[in-house]
C-alpha positions in Angstrom: -119.4 -26.4 -5.6 -117.9 -23.3 -5.0 -115.3 -24.6 -2.6 -114.4 -27.7 -4.9 -113.8 -24.8 -8.0 -111.8 -22.5 -5.5 -109.9 -25.7 -4.3 -109.1 -26.5 -8.1 -108.2 -22.9 -8.9 -105.7 -22.7 -6.1 -104.0 -26.5 -7.2 -103.3 -25.4 -10.9 -101.5 -21.9 -9.7 -99.5 -24.0 -7.6 -98.7 -26.1 -10.3 -98.2 -23.3 -12.8 -95.8 -21.7 -10.0 -93.7 -24.5 -9.7 -93.4 -24.9 -13.0 -92.4 -20.9 -13.3 -89.8 -21.8 -10.6 -88.0 -25.0 -12.3 -87.5 -23.0 -15.3 -86.4 -19.7 -14.1 -85.7 -17.1 -11.3 -88.8 -14.8 -10.5 -89.2 -11.7 -8.5 -92.7 -11.8 -6.6 -93.9 -8.9 -9.4 -92.6 -11.3 -12.2 -94.4 -13.9 -10.7 -97.4 -12.0 -10.7 -97.0 -10.6 -14.5 -96.4 -14.2 -15.5 -99.8 -15.5 -14.2 -101.5 -12.6 -15.9 -100.2 -14.4 -19.1 -102.6 -16.9 -18.5 -104.9 -14.6 -17.5 -104.6 -15.3 -13.7 -104.8 -12.9 -11.4 -102.7 -12.8 -8.2 -101.1 -10.5 -6.0 -97.8 -10.8 -3.7 -99.5 -12.1 -0.5 -101.0 -14.9 -2.7 -97.8 -15.3 -4.2 -96.2 -15.9 -1.1 -99.0 -18.3 0.1 -98.7 -20.7 -3.1 -94.9 -20.4 -2.4 -95.5 -21.6 1.5 -97.5 -24.4 0.4 -94.9 -25.7 -2.1 -92.8 -26.1 1.4 -95.5 -27.5 2.9 -94.9 -30.4 0.2 -91.2 -30.3 1.1 -90.5 -28.5 -2.3 -87.3 -26.6 -1.6 -87.7 -22.9 -2.6 -84.5 -21.1 -3.0 -84.7 -17.4 -2.4 -81.7 -15.0 -3.9 -81.3 -11.5 -3.0 -80.4 -9.4 -6.4 -79.7 -5.6 -6.5 -82.1 -5.6 -2.8 -84.9 -7.7 -4.9 -85.8 -11.4 -4.1 -85.6 -14.0 -6.7 -87.4 -17.2 -6.5 -86.2 -20.4 -8.1 -86.9 -24.5 -7.3 -83.9 -27.2 -8.2 -85.4 -30.1 -9.5 -83.2 -32.1 -7.2 -84.0 -33.7 -4.0 -87.7 -32.7 -3.8 -90.7 -34.8 -4.0 -94.3 -33.4 -4.5 -96.8 -36.3 -2.2 -100.2 -35.9 -4.1 -102.6 -37.5 -1.9 -105.5 -39.4 -3.3 -108.0 -36.4 -2.7 -105.5 -34.3 -5.0 -105.7 -36.3 -7.1 -109.3 -36.5 -7.3 -109.3 -32.3 -7.7 -106.8 -32.4 -10.4 -108.8 -35.1 -12.5 -111.9 -32.8 -11.7 -109.7 -29.9 -13.3 -109.0 -31.9 -16.3 -112.9 -32.8 -17.1 -113.2 -29.2 -16.2 -111.1 -28.2 -19.1 -111.8 -30.7 -21.5 -115.6 -29.6 -21.4 -114.3 -26.1 -22.8 -113.1 -27.8 -26.1 -110.2 -25.9 -26.1 -107.2 -27.8 -27.2 -104.3 -25.6 -26.7 -105.1 -25.3 -23.3 -105.5 -28.8 -23.0 -102.3 -29.4 -24.7 -100.7 -25.8 -22.2 -101.7 -28.1 -18.9 -100.4 -31.3 -20.3 -96.8 -29.6 -21.0 -97.4 -28.3 -17.3 -98.2 -32.0 -15.9 -95.3 -33.4 -17.8 -92.7 -30.6 -16.2 -94.0 -31.3 -12.2 -94.2 -35.0 -12.4 -90.3 -34.9 -11.5 -91.0 -34.1 -8.5 -93.4 -37.1 -7.7 -91.9 -40.3 -6.6 -94.6 -42.7 -6.5 -94.9 -44.3 -9.9 -98.9 -45.1 -9.5 -99.7 -41.6 -8.7 -97.3 -40.0 -11.5 -99.2 -42.4 -13.5 -102.4 -41.3 -12.7 -101.4 -37.5 -12.4 -100.5 -38.2 -15.9 -103.4 -39.3 -17.6 -105.2 -37.2 -20.1 -107.2 -40.3 -21.2 -107.6 -39.4 -25.1 -105.5 -36.2 -25.2 -102.6 -38.7 -23.9 -103.0 -41.1 -27.2 -102.4 -38.1 -29.7 -99.2 -37.2 -31.8 -99.3 -33.6 -30.5 -96.0 -33.0 -32.6 -97.5 -33.7 -35.6 -100.8 -31.7 -34.5 -98.4 -29.2 -34.5 -97.2 -29.7 -38.1 -100.3 -29.5 -39.0 -101.6 -26.1 -37.2 -98.1 -24.7 -39.2 -100.0 -25.9 -42.5 -103.5 -24.8 -41.6 -102.0 -20.7 -40.9 -101.0 -21.0 -44.4 -103.9 -23.3 -46.0 -101.2 -25.9 -47.8 -102.4 -28.7 -49.4 -100.8 -31.8 -48.7 -100.5 -35.6 -49.1 -101.6 -37.4 -46.0 -100.8 -40.7 -44.6 -103.8 -42.0 -43.4 -104.9 -44.7 -40.9 -107.9 -46.7 -42.2 -110.8 -47.8 -39.6 -110.5 -51.5 -41.0 -106.9 -51.3 -41.2 -103.9 -50.6 -43.8 -102.8 -47.0 -44.9 -104.3 -44.9 -47.2 -102.5 -41.6 -49.2 -105.3 -38.5 -48.9 -105.0 -35.0 -50.9 -105.9 -32.5 -47.9 -106.1 -28.6 -48.6 -106.0 -28.0 -45.0 -108.5 -25.1 -43.0 -108.3 -25.6 -39.7 -107.9 -28.1 -36.3 -111.1 -28.2 -33.9 -113.2 -30.4 -32.0 -116.1 -32.1 -33.3 -119.2 -30.6 -31.6 -120.8 -34.2 -31.0 -117.9 -35.6 -29.1 -114.4 -34.6 -27.3 -112.5 -35.8 -30.5 -110.1 -33.9 -32.5 -110.6 -33.1 -36.2 -108.6 -31.7 -39.2 -110.9 -29.9 -41.2 -110.0 -29.0 -45.0 -111.3 -30.3 -48.6 -110.6 -33.7 -50.1 -109.2 -33.0 -54.2 -112.0 -31.8 -56.9 -114.8 -31.8 -53.9 -117.1 -28.8 -53.3 -118.1 -29.5 -49.7 -115.3 -29.3 -46.3 -114.6 -32.3 -44.8 -113.0 -33.4 -41.9 -110.5 -36.0 -40.3 -109.9 -37.5 -37.0 -106.5 -36.3 -35.8 -105.4 -39.7 -34.4 -106.0 -41.5 -37.8 -103.6 -39.5 -39.7 -100.1 -41.1 -39.7 -98.2 -38.2 -40.8 -97.8 -35.5 -43.5 -96.3 -37.5 -46.1 -95.4 -34.4 -48.5 -96.5 -30.7 -49.1 -97.7 -30.2 -52.2 -98.2 -26.6 -52.7 -98.4 -23.9 -49.9 -100.7 -20.9 -49.3 -103.5 -21.8 -51.4 -106.6 -20.1 -50.8 -110.0 -21.4 -50.8 -111.8 -19.4 -53.8 -115.7 -20.2 -53.3 -118.1 -18.3 -51.6 -120.4 -19.7 -48.5 -123.9 -19.5 -48.7 -125.4 -18.5 -45.3 -128.4 -20.0 -42.8 -129.8 -17.7 -40.0 -131.2 -19.6 -37.0 -132.6 -18.2 -33.5 -132.0 -20.1 -30.5 -132.3 -19.3 -26.8 -129.5 -17.8 -25.3 -128.8 -20.4 -22.1 -128.6 -22.9 -24.4 -126.0 -21.2 -26.6 -123.9 -20.3 -23.8 -123.6 -24.0 -23.1 -122.7 -24.9 -26.4 -119.3 -24.9 -28.0 -118.5 -21.9 -29.9 -118.0 -22.0 -33.7 -115.4 -19.5 -34.9 -117.2 -19.2 -38.0 -120.5 -18.0 -37.0 -121.9 -14.5 -37.2 -123.5 -14.2 -33.8 -126.3 -11.3 -32.3 -126.9 -11.6 -28.9 -130.2 -9.9 -27.8 -132.2 -10.1 -24.1 -133.0 -14.2 -24.3 -132.2 -15.1 -27.4 -129.2 -15.6 -30.2 -129.1 -15.0 -33.6 -126.8 -17.0 -35.4 -125.6 -16.6 -39.0 -123.5 -19.4 -40.3 -121.9 -20.5 -43.7 -122.9 -23.8 -45.2 -119.6 -25.1 -46.0 -120.7 -28.5 -44.5 -124.2 -29.5 -44.7 -123.6 -32.3 -42.0 -122.2 -30.9 -39.7 -124.2 -27.6 -39.5 -127.4 -29.6 -39.5 -125.9 -31.5 -36.6 -125.4 -28.5 -34.8 -128.8 -26.8 -35.0 -130.4 -30.2 -34.0 -128.3 -30.1 -30.9 -129.8 -27.0 -30.0 -133.2 -28.4 -30.3 -135.7 -28.1 -28.6 -134.0 -24.1 -27.6 -134.8 -23.3 -31.7 -137.1 -20.9 -32.4 -136.1 -20.4 -35.8 -134.2 -21.4 -39.1 -134.1 -19.2 -42.6 -136.0 -20.8 -46.0 -134.2 -23.1 -47.2 -132.4 -26.4 -47.7 -130.7 -26.6 -43.9 -134.4 -25.7 -43.1 -136.0 -28.8 -44.9 -133.2 -31.2 -43.5 -133.7 -30.1 -40.1 -137.4 -30.7 -40.5 -137.0 -33.4 -42.1 -134.6 -35.1 -39.1 -137.4 -33.7 -36.6 -140.3 -35.5 -38.0 -138.3 -39.2 -37.9 -137.3 -38.8 -34.9 -140.6 -37.6 -34.1 -142.3 -40.8 -36.1 -140.0 -43.1 -34.5 -140.8 -42.2 -31.2 -144.5 -42.5 -31.4 -143.9 -46.0 -33.3 -142.2 -47.1 -30.0 -144.8 -48.6 -26.8 -144.7 -47.2 -24.0 -143.4 -48.5 -20.9 -146.3 -49.6 -18.6 
């Protein structure tokens, strides 16, 4: 397992190096600084090793001496990056590991890196596999960038929304943030519908465009109630992070204080931690979680045992 993980990391570093050298000239020290921007530690010996691995793949890495310093660069002409089936499998495993982290910005950065590197892959079938990011390849990343900007300033807009049954509908929406679903690998836009007092979420892939900006910089003016619950530390560490939660870690447990801004999502999140939930503060959320669990228990008890 450790060997496979190390191999994925090395391939990612080599692709990152190739992307940097395509776009500019760097000394080894400058390359180390660039790697650190991606939270990747690498020494000068490692950088030289990655450069030699590029050359082993028939990538021409140029060296130019300027003021007694050696600068490296790559021209993306007459170069060919050969990807074996094994390398493609390793890269796909690396993608899946990144998908599991549910950081869509990191996924976007990796996609941009892959698209630049793909110019070096001559085999069209392998290039297609290399660029396949599944669901994330179907998203309109230009639209996501526009939505991100509106989320930063909490704008109210009119969205052109594609209905599941077909056709389009214009939706008044007060934007808050973009995040993954806690239950799937799908991206959602969070915000409030006109006249609502609770947050709502729309799947990003069903938003066609921002039709009109109605108001800019509108802060949400309601106070959220909170629920406190306690889960095992292991369960929490294996779950996705919710930036709205206030977390206090103990030796074996995590105490979470979560705002009640979307009852359905909060209940689903607490249920996701079961059976490692040890406490929920009194109130509506606790009662609804108990009801859900009792229904599940009842349904389970009614099922005949396999013989």
